[in-house]
C-alpha positions as CSV (number, residue, x, y, z in Angstrom):
1,M,28.6,7.7,0.0
2,A,30.4,4.4,-0.1
3,Q,27.3,2.6,0.8
4,E,25.3,4.3,-1.9
5,D,27.9,3.6,-4.5
6,S,28.0,-0.1,-3.6
7,G,24.4,-0.5,-4.5
8,E,23.6,-2.5,-1.3
9,R,19.9,-3.0,-0.7
10,T,19.6,-1.6,2.8
11,E,16.5,0.6,2.4
12,E,12.9,-0.4,3.1
13,P,10.8,-1.0,0.0
14,T,8.6,1.9,-1.2
15,S,4.9,1.6,-1.6
16,K,5.4,1.4,-5.4
17,R,7.8,-1.4,-5.1
18,L,5.4,-3.3,-2.8
19,T,2.5,-2.8,-5.3
20,E,4.6,-4.0,-8.3
21,S,5.8,-7.1,-6.4
22,R,2.3,-8.0,-5.6
23,E,1.2,-7.5,-9.2
24,K,4.0,-9.9,-10.2
25,G,2.8,-12.5,-7.7
26,Q,5.7,-12.0,-5.3
27,I,4.0,-12.4,-2.0
28,P,5.1,-14.3,1.2
29,R,4.0,-17.9,1.2
30,S,4.7,-20.7,3.7
31,R,4.4,-24.3,2.4
32,E,4.9,-25.6,6.0
33,L,1.8,-23.7,7.1
34,N,-0.2,-25.0,4.1
35,T,1.0,-28.6,4.8
36,L,0.1,-28.3,8.5
37,M,-3.4,-27.0,7.8
38,L,-4.1,-29.6,5.2
39,L,-2.9,-32.5,7.4
40,L,-4.8,-31.2,10.3
41,A,-8.0,-30.8,8.2
42,S,-7.4,-34.4,6.8
43,V,-7.2,-35.9,10.3
44,M,-10.1,-34.0,11.7
45,G,-12.2,-34.6,8.5
46,L,-11.6,-38.4,8.7
47,Y,-12.4,-38.3,12.4
48,M,-15.8,-36.6,11.8
49,L,-16.7,-38.1,8.4
50,G,-14.6,-41.3,8.4
51,E,-17.1,-43.6,10.0
52,G,-19.9,-42.5,7.6
53,I,-17.5,-42.7,4.6
54,I,-16.4,-46.3,5.4
55,A,-20.0,-47.4,6.0
56,E,-21.1,-45.9,2.7
57,L,-18.1,-47.4,0.7
58,V,-18.7,-50.9,2.2
59,S,-22.4,-50.7,1.3
60,I,-21.5,-49.6,-2.3
61,F,-19.0,-52.4,-2.9
62,K,-21.3,-55.0,-1.2
63,N,-24.4,-54.0,-3.3
64,T,-22.4,-53.4,-6.6
65,F,-20.6,-56.7,-6.8
66,Q,-23.5,-59.0,-5.9
67,I,-24.1,-60.0,-9.5
68,S,-25.4,-63.1,-11.2
69,R,-23.3,-65.7,-13.2
70,D,-24.7,-64.4,-16.5
71,E,-23.7,-60.8,-15.7
72,V,-20.1,-61.9,-14.9
73,F,-19.7,-63.3,-18.4
74,D,-21.2,-60.2,-20.0
75,G,-18.4,-57.9,-21.2
76,M,-20.3,-54.7,-20.6
77,V,-21.5,-55.3,-17.1
78,P,-18.1,-55.0,-15.4
79,L,-17.6,-51.6,-17.1
80,V,-21.0,-50.4,-16.1
81,L,-20.4,-51.6,-12.5
82,L,-17.0,-49.9,-12.4
83,K,-18.5,-46.6,-13.6
84,S,-21.3,-46.9,-11.0
85,V,-18.8,-47.7,-8.2
86,L,-16.5,-44.8,-9.1
87,T,-19.4,-42.3,-9.3
88,D,-20.9,-43.4,-6.0
89,A,-17.5,-43.4,-4.3
90,L,-16.8,-39.9,-5.5
91,L,-20.1,-38.6,-4.2
92,V,-19.4,-40.2,-0.8
93,L,-15.9,-38.6,-0.7
94,A,-17.1,-35.2,-2.1
95,P,-17.6,-33.6,1.4
96,F,-14.1,-34.7,2.5
97,F,-12.5,-33.3,-0.7
98,A,-14.6,-30.1,-0.4
99,L,-13.3,-29.6,3.1
100,L,-9.7,-30.1,2.0
101,S,-10.2,-27.7,-0.9
102,V,-11.6,-24.9,1.3
103,V,-8.8,-25.4,3.9
104,A,-6.2,-25.4,1.0
105,I,-7.5,-22.0,-0.2
106,I,-7.7,-20.5,3.3
107,S,-4.2,-21.7,4.3
108,S,-2.8,-20.2,1.1
109,V,-4.1,-16.7,1.7
110,M,-3.5,-16.7,5.4
111,L,0.0,-15.3,5.1
112,G,0.2,-13.1,2.0
113,G,-3.4,-12.6,1.3
114,W,-5.3,-13.2,-2.0
115,S,-3.3,-12.5,-5.1
116,F,-3.7,-13.7,-8.7
117,S,-1.0,-12.6,-11.1
118,V,-0.8,-13.5,-14.8
119,K,2.8,-12.2,-14.8
120,S,3.9,-15.0,-12.5
121,L,2.6,-17.6,-15.0
122,G,4.9,-16.4,-17.7
123,F,8.2,-18.2,-18.7
124,K,11.3,-16.6,-17.3
125,V,14.6,-17.3,-18.9
126,E,16.6,-16.3,-15.8
127,K,15.1,-19.2,-13.9
128,M,16.9,-21.6,-16.3
129,D,20.3,-20.1,-15.4
130,P,22.2,-23.0,-13.6
131,I,24.5,-20.5,-11.9
132,K,21.6,-18.7,-10.3
133,G,20.0,-22.0,-9.5
134,I,23.1,-23.1,-7.6
135,G,23.2,-19.8,-5.8
136,R,19.6,-20.3,-4.7
137,M,20.4,-23.8,-3.5
138,F,23.2,-22.6,-1.3
139,G,21.6,-19.3,-0.3
140,A,19.7,-18.3,2.8
141,K,16.5,-19.8,1.4
142,G,18.1,-23.1,0.3
143,L,19.7,-23.4,3.7
144,M,16.4,-22.8,5.4
145,E,14.7,-25.5,3.3
146,L,17.4,-28.0,4.3
147,V,17.0,-27.1,7.9
148,K,13.2,-27.5,7.7
149,A,13.5,-30.9,6.0
150,L,15.9,-32.2,8.6
151,A,13.8,-30.6,11.4
152,K,10.6,-32.3,10.1
153,F,12.3,-35.6,9.7
154,F,13.9,-35.7,13.2
155,L,10.8,-34.2,14.8
156,V,8.3,-36.6,13.3
157,A,10.6,-39.5,13.9
158,T,11.1,-38.6,17.5
159,V,7.4,-38.0,18.2
160,A,6.4,-41.2,16.3
161,G,9.0,-43.2,18.3
162,V,7.8,-41.8,21.6
163,L,4.1,-42.5,20.7
164,L,4.8,-46.1,19.6
165,W,6.8,-46.8,22.7
166,S,4.2,-45.3,25.0
167,Q,1.4,-47.2,23.4
168,M,3.1,-50.5,22.9
169,E,1.0,-52.3,25.4
170,E,-2.2,-51.1,23.8
171,F,-1.1,-52.4,20.4
172,L,-0.3,-55.8,22.0
173,Q,-3.8,-55.9,23.6
174,L,-5.5,-55.5,20.2
175,G,-5.0,-59.2,19.3
176,S,-6.9,-60.3,22.4
177,Q,-10.0,-58.2,21.7
178,A,-13.0,-59.0,19.5
179,V,-12.8,-57.9,15.9
180,N,-15.2,-55.0,16.1
181,V,-13.9,-53.8,19.4
182,G,-10.3,-54.2,18.3
183,M,-10.9,-52.3,15.0
184,A,-12.6,-49.4,16.9
185,H,-9.7,-49.3,19.4
186,F,-7.2,-49.3,16.6
187,V,-8.9,-46.5,14.8
188,D,-9.0,-44.5,18.0
189,I,-5.2,-45.1,18.6
190,L,-4.5,-44.2,15.0
191,F,-6.5,-41.0,15.1
192,W,-4.7,-39.6,18.2
193,T,-1.3,-40.7,17.0
194,M,-1.8,-38.9,13.6
195,L,-3.2,-35.8,15.4
196,I,-0.2,-35.6,17.7
197,L,2.2,-36.1,14.8
198,V,0.5,-33.3,12.8
199,L,0.4,-31.0,15.8
200,S,4.1,-31.5,16.2
201,L,4.6,-29.8,12.8
202,I,3.4,-26.6,14.4
203,V,7.0,-26.0,15.6
204,V,8.2,-26.1,12.0
205,A,5.5,-23.8,10.7
206,A,6.1,-21.4,13.6
207,L,9.7,-21.1,12.4
208,D,8.9,-21.0,8.7
209,V,6.3,-18.2,8.8
210,P,8.6,-15.5,10.3
211,F,11.4,-16.6,8.0
212,Q,9.2,-16.3,4.9
213,L,8.1,-12.8,6.0
214,W,11.7,-11.8,6.7
215,D,13.0,-13.3,3.4
216,H,10.2,-11.6,1.4
217,K,11.0,-8.3,2.9
218,R,14.8,-8.8,2.3
219,Q,14.2,-9.6,-1.4
220,L,12.2,-6.4,-1.8
221,K,14.7,-4.1,-0.1
222,M,16.1,-1.3,-2.3
223,S,19.4,0.5,-2.7
224,M,19.6,4.3,-2.5
225,Q,20.1,4.4,-6.3
226,E,17.0,2.3,-6.9
227,I,15.0,4.7,-4.8
228,K,16.4,7.7,-6.7
229,D,15.6,6.1,-10.0
230,E,12.1,5.3,-8.9
231,N,11.6,8.9,-7.8
232,K,12.8,10.1,-11.1
233,Q,10.3,7.9,-12.9
234,T,7.3,8.8,-10.7
235,E,8.1,12.5,-10.1
236,G,10.5,13.4,-12.8
237,S,14.2,14.5,-12.6
238,P,15.1,17.5,-10.4
239,E,15.8,19.5,-13.5
240,M,12.3,18.7,-14.9
241,K,10.6,19.5,-11.6
242,G,12.5,22.8,-11.4
243,R,11.5,23.7,-15.0
244,I,7.8,22.9,-14.2
245,R,8.0,25.1,-11.0
246,Q,9.5,27.9,-13.1
247,L,6.7,27.7,-15.7
248,Q,4.1,27.6,-13.0
249,M,5.6,30.7,-11.4
250,E,5.8,32.5,-14.7
251,A,2.1,31.6,-15.5
252,A,1.1,32.9,-12.0
253,Q,3.1,36.1,-12.5
254,R,1.4,36.7,-15.9
255,R,-2.1,36.2,-14.3
256,M,-1.1,38.6,-11.5
257,M,0.1,41.3,-13.9
258,Q,-3.2,41.0,-15.8
259,D,-5.0,42.0,-12.6
260,V,-2.9,45.1,-11.9
261,P,-5.1,47.3,-14.2
262,T,-8.1,46.4,-12.1
263,A,-6.5,47.6,-8.9
264,D,-7.7,50.8,-7.1
265,V,-4.2,51.7,-5.8
266,V,-0.6,50.5,-5.8
267,I,1.3,51.0,-2.6
268,T,5.1,51.1,-3.0
269,N,8.3,51.2,-0.9
270,P,9.0,53.0,-3.3
271,D,11.7,51.0,-5.1
272,H,11.8,47.5,-3.5
273,Y,8.2,46.6,-2.7
274,A,4.9,47.1,-4.5
275,V,1.4,45.8,-3.7
276,A,-1.8,46.4,-5.7
277,L,-5.1,46.5,-3.9
278,R,-8.7,46.3,-5.1
279,Y,-11.7,47.2,-3.1
280,E,-15.1,46.1,-4.2
281,Q,-17.7,48.3,-2.6
282,E,-20.5,45.9,-3.4
283,E,-18.8,43.2,-1.3
284,S,-18.7,43.3,2.4
285,G,-15.1,42.1,2.7
286,A,-11.9,44.2,3.1
287,P,-9.6,45.2,0.2
288,K,-7.8,42.4,-1.5
289,V,-4.3,42.0,-2.7
290,V,-4.3,41.4,-6.5
291,A,-0.6,41.7,-7.1
292,S,2.6,42.0,-5.0
293,G,6.3,41.7,-5.6
294,V,9.8,42.9,-4.9
295,D,12.5,44.5,-7.0
296,L,12.0,43.6,-10.7
297,V,8.4,42.3,-10.1
298,A,7.7,45.5,-8.2
299,L,9.1,47.5,-11.1
300,Q,6.8,45.7,-13.5
301,I,3.8,46.3,-11.3
302,R,4.5,50.1,-11.1
303,G,5.0,50.2,-14.9
304,I,1.7,48.5,-15.7
305,A,0.0,50.7,-13.1
306,K,1.3,53.8,-14.8
307,E,0.2,52.5,-18.3
308,H,-3.4,52.1,-17.0
309,N,-3.5,55.2,-14.8
310,V,-3.7,53.2,-11.5
311,P,-2.8,55.6,-8.7
312,I,0.6,54.9,-7.0
313,V,1.1,55.9,-3.4
314,E,4.5,55.7,-1.6
315,A,4.0,54.3,1.9
316,P,7.1,52.1,2.7
317,P,6.0,50.7,6.1
318,L,2.5,49.9,4.8
319,A,3.8,48.3,1.6
320,R,6.1,46.0,3.6
321,A,3.4,45.2,6.1
322,I,0.9,44.1,3.4
323,Y,3.6,42.2,1.4
324,Y,4.6,40.0,4.3
325,S,1.1,39.5,5.9
326,A,-1.2,38.8,2.9
327,E,-0.9,36.5,-0.1
328,I,-2.3,37.3,-3.6
329,G,-6.1,37.0,-3.4
330,D,-6.2,37.5,0.4
331,E,-7.9,40.3,2.2
332,I,-5.6,42.6,4.1
333,P,-5.2,41.9,7.8
334,E,-7.7,43.6,10.2
335,G,-4.9,45.6,11.8
336,L,-4.3,47.5,8.5
337,Y,-7.9,48.5,7.8
338,V,-7.4,52.1,9.1
339,A,-4.2,52.7,7.2
340,V,-5.5,51.3,3.9
341,A,-8.8,53.2,4.3
342,K,-6.8,56.4,4.6
343,I,-4.9,55.5,1.4
344,L,-8.1,54.8,-0.5
345,A,-9.6,58.1,0.8
346,Y,-6.5,59.9,-0.3
347,V,-6.7,58.4,-3.8
348,Y,-10.4,59.4,-4.0
349,Q,-9.5,62.9,-3.1
350,I,-6.7,63.0,-5.7
351,D,-9.3,61.8,-8.3
352,M,-11.7,64.5,-7.3
353,Y,-8.9,67.1,-7.5
354,Q,-8.0,66.0,-11.0
355,Q,-11.6,66.4,-12.0
356,R,-11.5,69.9,-10.5
357,R,-14.3,69.0,-8.1
358,S,-12.3,69.7,-5.0
359,G,-9.1,71.2,-3.7
360,K,-5.7,69.6,-3.6
361,P,-5.6,67.1,-0.8
362,T,-2.9,67.2,1.9
363,S,-0.1,64.6,1.4
364,L,-0.1,61.6,3.6
365,K,2.6,61.1,6.2
366,E,3.8,57.8,7.7
367,S,2.5,58.9,11.1
368,D,-1.0,59.2,9.5
369,L,-0.9,55.4,8.7
370,P,-1.1,53.4,11.9
371,I,0.5,49.9,11.6
372,P,0.4,47.4,14.6
373,D,3.7,46.3,16.0
374,D,3.1,42.7,15.0
375,L,2.7,43.6,11.3
376,Q,5.6,46.0,11.0
377,R,8.6,44.7,8.9
378,D,11.9,46.3,8.3
């Protein structure tokens, strides 16, 4: 009780809470994963496309700026040339930018999936609260951001220092090589150095991704009071649900009472139980229960049966057996076929006697109505 009253968020978020948070744009994201993927795509993209891009750019600049003396002093020519250079350069760089764009989109949805929320674009006054801002800075997330920044700095610095020290001789040999060979060697060293530096950030991303998932789940946790309030909103208060169930029971009881006049017989306990049966001779099935009840409901069934001249037969064991083994609308169990058949035959004989078409039938005894042991109820 103390934990509930404190309002601590210790419970897992409900499906409704998860759906609402996603609609608001609150999904786990890892900037370290995005940075790693973009840097890795940049390095690999330059490795695969870099030679072609440099050759194309050199050709563009070489061809563009070979102009005559008259064109140099023409004020419009430099502007036209600049536009041409920029256009051609963008076309050359377009595949590289397209690669980065695709990787940026993929890396963004890798963790939390695709989500577009208009609500997250709205202005929120609480984000301008300096007290909450300080709390975020010194909270678990702010501490994690500080740890990540320091980790990246020391990690990259350490890896870069080790790489430079291990390749110092290769750097010194570049000066003794021919220009073309030296440039190719330098580009190769630069590529592998950048690749190893980028791959070293996998350690930071591997720590950040589980933290972001944990932090997202922590922010969505709910208190017991929040769960109760949500249940009230979605399902209604207990009082309202109880009232609805009561109305449903009353409606079902009214429909049941409307079917009592259509019954062929009402079997009673005689005071506590009453079941109304109807047998459709045109149908191949067994007699069905059209109404059943105990105490006051049983009294109502007997009263309606008397008003509509529905025969009432006292057979306490059979009434209890039918009440506990068949719901309203169900056929009677197979084990009660013989007993119910004798009841219907007795009712038919009563009807014939009242029409003075036969003699008075012999009253039924409990021993005349066989009930299997598994269907007997006390």
